[in-house]
C-alpha positions, -999 to 999 in steps of 0.1 A, spaced: -88 -4 -158 -68 -25 -133 -35 -12 -147 -46 23 -144 -58 18 -108 -24 3 -98 -6 32 -116 -28 57 -98 -21 43 -64 16 39 -73 19 75 -83 5 86 -49 29 64 -31 59 76 -51 48 112 -45 48 105 -7 82 88 -10 99 118 -27 85 144 -4 113 153 19 94 167 48 107 162 83 87 138 104 78 152 138 67 125 162 50 134 195 34 112 220 -3 119 222 -34 102 233 -50 78 208 -73 97 186 -102 74 176 -113 97 148 -79 94 132 -78 57 136 -112 53 120 -102 76 91 -70 55 85 -90 23 86 -114 37 60 -85 48 38 -69 13 40 -103 -2 32 -107 20 2 -72 10 -11 -80 -26 -5 -113 -23 -24 -95 -7 -53 -69 -34 -53 -97 -60 -53 -113 -43 -83 -79 -45 -101 -77 -82 -93 -112 -87 -106 -104 -70 -139 -74 -92 -146 -95 -123 -139 -79 -138 -109 -96 -163 -86 -111 -148 -54 -96 -175 -33 -61 -168 -46 -66 -131 -41 -78 -137 -5 -48 -160 3 -24 -134 -11 -40 -106 8 -40 -125 41 -4 -138 37 10 -105 26 -9 -87 54 6 -110 81 41 -107 67 38 -69 63 25 -65 99 52 -86 114 79 -69 94 65 -34 100 62 -41 137 98 -53 139 113 -25 118 91 2 135 100 -10 169 138 -10 161 141 19 137 111 42 140 103 62 109 138 64 94 128 41 65 94 56 58 103 73 25 122 42 12 92 19 20 68 42 2 92 42 -28 95 5 -29 58 0 -27 52 26 -54 77 10 -77 62 -25 -71 26 -12 -79 38 7 -109 56 -23 -124 25 -45 -119 3 -18 -134 26 -14 -164 28 -52 -168 -10 -55 -168 -13 -27 -194 13 -44 -216 -1 -78 -213 -38 -70 -218 -36 -41 -243 
């Protein structure tokens, strides 16, 4: 089940990576409804990733440490790149994340099936 969840999320990320739509950025006021929706979507993906970690039998403390450490690194890296480059690398980042999740999903399926 964990491998399938990872592959499902990876396929969504790869789909977003290979869509070649132009990004139009406009300065607007902060929309709190949009922020709440994005937070809920991130929480859903985190919940699904936690289910995946549980299915492969990892320790909750290891999973918590990995999530905290990777979140801090991703936020700092994303802030730096976003400040310097904007959305130029958006498609590449989605592609890298999708490939990483797909490889983990395939590795879990191969190891436990």
